[in-house]
C-alpha positions as CSV (number, residue, x, y, z in Angstrom):
1,X,5.7,22.2,-48.7
2,X,5.0,20.3,-45.5
3,X,7.4,18.1,-43.8
4,X,6.4,14.9,-42.2
5,X,7.0,14.4,-38.6
6,X,9.1,11.3,-38.0
7,X,7.5,8.5,-36.1
8,X,8.5,8.5,-32.3
9,X,11.1,5.9,-31.4
10,X,10.5,3.2,-28.9
11,X,12.6,3.8,-25.9
12,X,14.1,0.6,-24.6
13,X,16.2,0.0,-21.4
14,X,18.1,-3.2,-21.1
15,X,18.7,-4.5,-17.4
16,X,21.2,-7.4,-17.3
17,X,24.2,-8.0,-14.9
18,X,26.3,-9.2,-17.7
19,X,27.7,-6.1,-19.6
20,X,28.6,-8.1,-22.8
21,X,25.1,-9.4,-23.0
22,X,23.5,-6.0,-22.7
23,X,26.0,-4.4,-25.1
24,X,25.3,-7.2,-27.8
25,X,21.6,-6.6,-27.6
26,X,22.1,-3.0,-27.6
27,X,24.2,-3.1,-30.9
28,X,21.6,-5.3,-32.6
29,X,18.6,-3.2,-31.5
30,X,20.1,0.1,-32.6
31,X,20.2,-1.2,-36.1
32,X,16.4,-1.4,-36.2
33,X,14.6,1.8,-37.3
34,X,12.2,3.0,-34.6
35,X,14.1,1.5,-31.6
36,X,16.3,3.5,-29.4
37,X,18.2,2.0,-26.4
38,X,18.2,4.8,-23.8
39,X,20.0,2.8,-21.1
40,X,21.8,-0.5,-20.2
41,X,21.7,-1.2,-16.4
42,X,23.1,-4.0,-14.3
43,X,20.6,-4.4,-11.3
44,X,16.8,-4.2,-10.7
45,X,17.5,-1.6,-8.2
46,X,19.1,0.8,-10.7
47,X,16.2,0.6,-13.1
48,X,13.7,1.6,-10.3
49,X,15.9,4.4,-9.3
50,X,16.4,5.7,-12.9
51,X,12.8,4.9,-14.2
52,X,11.6,8.4,-14.4
53,X,14.8,9.8,-15.9
54,X,15.1,7.2,-18.6
55,X,11.3,7.2,-19.5
56,X,11.4,3.8,-21.2
57,X,8.5,2.3,-23.2
58,X,10.0,-1.2,-23.0
59,X,12.3,-2.8,-20.5
60,X,14.2,-6.0,-21.3
61,X,14.7,-7.5,-17.9
62,X,16.9,-10.3,-16.8
63,X,15.5,-12.5,-14.1
64,X,18.5,-13.3,-12.1
65,X,20.5,-10.4,-10.8
66,X,22.4,-9.7,-7.7
67,X,20.3,-7.8,-5.1
68,X,16.8,-7.2,-6.4
69,X,15.8,-9.8,-9.0
70,X,13.9,-9.3,-12.2
71,X,10.5,-10.3,-10.8
72,X,10.6,-7.9,-7.9
73,X,11.9,-5.2,-10.2
74,X,9.0,-5.8,-12.7
75,X,6.3,-5.4,-10.0
76,X,8.0,-2.2,-8.8
77,X,8.3,-0.8,-12.4
78,X,4.7,-1.5,-13.1
79,X,3.7,0.0,-9.7
80,X,5.4,3.3,-10.7
81,X,4.7,3.3,-14.4
82,X,1.8,1.0,-15.3
83,X,2.2,1.7,-19.0
84,X,5.6,0.4,-19.3
85,X,6.1,-3.0,-21.1
86,X,8.4,-5.5,-19.5
87,X,9.9,-8.3,-21.5
88,X,11.8,-11.0,-19.5
89,X,15.0,-12.1,-20.9
90,X,16.2,-15.3,-19.3
91,X,18.2,-18.6,-19.8
92,X,15.4,-20.5,-17.9
93,X,12.8,-22.3,-19.9
94,X,10.9,-24.1,-17.2
95,X,7.1,-23.6,-16.9
96,X,7.4,-22.3,-13.3
97,X,9.7,-19.5,-14.3
98,X,7.7,-18.5,-17.4
99,X,4.3,-18.6,-15.8
100,X,5.6,-16.7,-12.6
101,X,7.0,-13.9,-14.8
102,X,3.8,-13.5,-16.7
103,X,1.8,-13.4,-13.4
104,X,4.2,-10.6,-12.2
105,X,3.1,-8.4,-15.1
106,X,5.5,-9.2,-17.7
107,X,4.1,-9.0,-21.3
108,X,6.6,-11.5,-22.7
109,X,9.3,-13.8,-22.1
110,X,12.3,-14.4,-24.3
111,X,15.1,-17.0,-23.9
112,X,18.6,-15.6,-24.2
113,X,19.5,-18.0,-27.1
114,X,17.0,-16.6,-29.4
115,X,18.2,-15.0,-32.6
116,X,18.8,-11.3,-31.6
117,X,16.5,-10.1,-34.4
118,X,13.6,-11.7,-32.6
119,X,14.2,-9.5,-29.6
120,X,13.3,-6.6,-31.8
121,X,10.1,-8.6,-33.1
122,X,9.1,-9.1,-29.4
123,X,9.4,-5.4,-28.7
124,X,7.3,-4.5,-31.6
125,X,4.7,-7.0,-30.4
126,X,4.4,-5.9,-27.0
127,X,4.3,-2.2,-28.1
128,X,1.2,-3.2,-30.2
129,X,-0.3,-4.6,-26.8
130,X,0.3,-8.2,-27.5
131,X,1.9,-10.8,-25.2
132,X,5.2,-12.3,-26.8
133,X,6.6,-15.8,-26.0
134,X,9.5,-17.0,-28.0
135,X,9.2,-20.5,-29.5
136,X,11.1,-22.1,-26.7
137,X,9.0,-20.5,-24.1
138,X,5.9,-21.4,-25.9
139,X,6.7,-25.1,-25.9
140,X,7.7,-25.1,-22.2
141,X,4.2,-24.2,-20.9
142,X,0.9,-25.6,-21.4
143,X,-2.3,-23.6,-22.2
144,X,-3.5,-23.7,-18.6
145,X,-0.1,-22.6,-17.1
146,X,0.0,-19.7,-19.7
147,X,-3.5,-18.5,-18.5
148,X,-2.3,-16.6,-15.4
149,X,-4.9,-13.8,-14.8
150,X,-6.0,-15.5,-11.6
151,X,-2.5,-15.6,-10.0
152,X,-1.8,-12.7,-7.6
153,X,1.8,-11.1,-7.5
154,X,3.6,-11.0,-4.2
155,X,2.6,-7.3,-3.8
156,X,-1.0,-7.9,-4.7
157,X,-1.2,-10.7,-2.0
158,X,0.4,-8.2,0.5
159,X,-2.3,-5.5,-0.3
160,X,-5.0,-8.0,-0.2
161,X,-3.9,-9.2,3.2
162,X,-4.0,-5.5,4.4
163,X,-7.4,-4.8,2.9
164,X,-8.8,-8.0,4.4
165,X,-7.6,-6.6,7.9
166,X,-9.9,-3.6,7.3
167,X,-7.3,-1.1,6.4
168,X,-8.4,1.8,4.0
169,X,-6.7,2.4,0.8
170,X,-5.0,5.4,2.3
171,X,-3.8,3.3,5.4
172,X,-2.4,0.6,3.0
173,X,-0.6,3.3,1.0
174,X,1.0,4.7,4.1
175,X,2.0,1.2,5.4
176,X,3.7,0.2,2.1
177,X,5.0,3.7,1.2
178,X,3.1,3.8,-2.2
179,X,0.5,6.2,-3.5
180,X,-3.3,5.8,-2.9
181,X,-3.7,5.6,-6.6
182,X,-1.3,2.6,-6.8
183,X,-3.3,0.9,-4.1
184,X,-6.5,1.6,-6.1
185,X,-5.0,0.1,-9.2
186,X,-3.8,-3.0,-7.3
187,X,-7.3,-3.3,-5.8
188,X,-9.0,-3.2,-9.2
189,X,-6.6,-5.8,-10.5
190,X,-7.0,-8.2,-7.5
191,X,-10.9,-8.0,-8.0
192,X,-10.5,-8.6,-11.7
193,X,-8.1,-11.6,-11.2
194,X,-10.3,-13.1,-8.6
195,X,-13.6,-12.4,-10.1
196,X,-14.7,-10.6,-7.0
197,X,-16.5,-7.3,-7.1
198,X,-16.8,-6.2,-3.5
199,X,-14.5,-5.5,-0.6
200,X,-16.5,-8.0,1.6
201,X,-15.8,-10.5,-1.1
202,X,-12.1,-9.9,-0.9
203,X,-12.1,-10.4,2.9
204,X,-14.1,-13.6,2.6
205,X,-11.6,-15.0,0.0
206,X,-8.7,-14.2,2.3
207,X,-10.3,-15.9,5.3
208,X,-11.5,-18.9,3.3
209,X,-8.3,-19.7,1.4
210,X,-5.8,-18.9,3.9
211,X,-3.2,-18.4,1.1
212,X,-2.2,-15.0,2.4
213,X,-0.7,-16.1,5.8
214,X,2.7,-14.9,6.2
215,X,2.8,-12.6,3.2
216,X,2.7,-9.4,5.1
217,X,6.4,-8.9,4.7
218,X,6.9,-10.6,1.4
219,X,7.8,-7.4,-0.4
């Protein structure tokens, strides 16, 4: 008689500087079969430092935390582990917050006042490769503001600035203390977002738009 192998559980990390919020979400998620909370952390810096050890599939990321905020942490998470899904968990429902979070690579946005079962639903959605916006977030943004592929993140702007100055992938990697592979990934994403196929085109874009001035230190 053959025994079926149980389906792998989705590994979830909760990052929120309010312990009671994190514990409440954890207790609900652990009642859902297939979800396993592998860590609750209080800062963005902590999730970056423990990312490899915790090996999460999904991170529930608070936006406003002391020190490193959720947006910066999201960028750094996706640089280190591009396959990780980040769901922003926030009390802010303004279009600017939501669009900016999506442009930084988050796959979803959930308001903190949603029913806790909806968080599990959101995790399942992003694990299927779908973007998830809770009802309140959907109502706060227009179709145009939700369409964010053309928006460069702060780190992408910094890399574009370096590339436009003639630096090679290796030089950019050394300057920013990241891997060459990470630079290459960013370069592909920048080209895709801007609809530009060549390095010369990227340089021309940077010169013509002037939108990257002063971003060299915006990390």
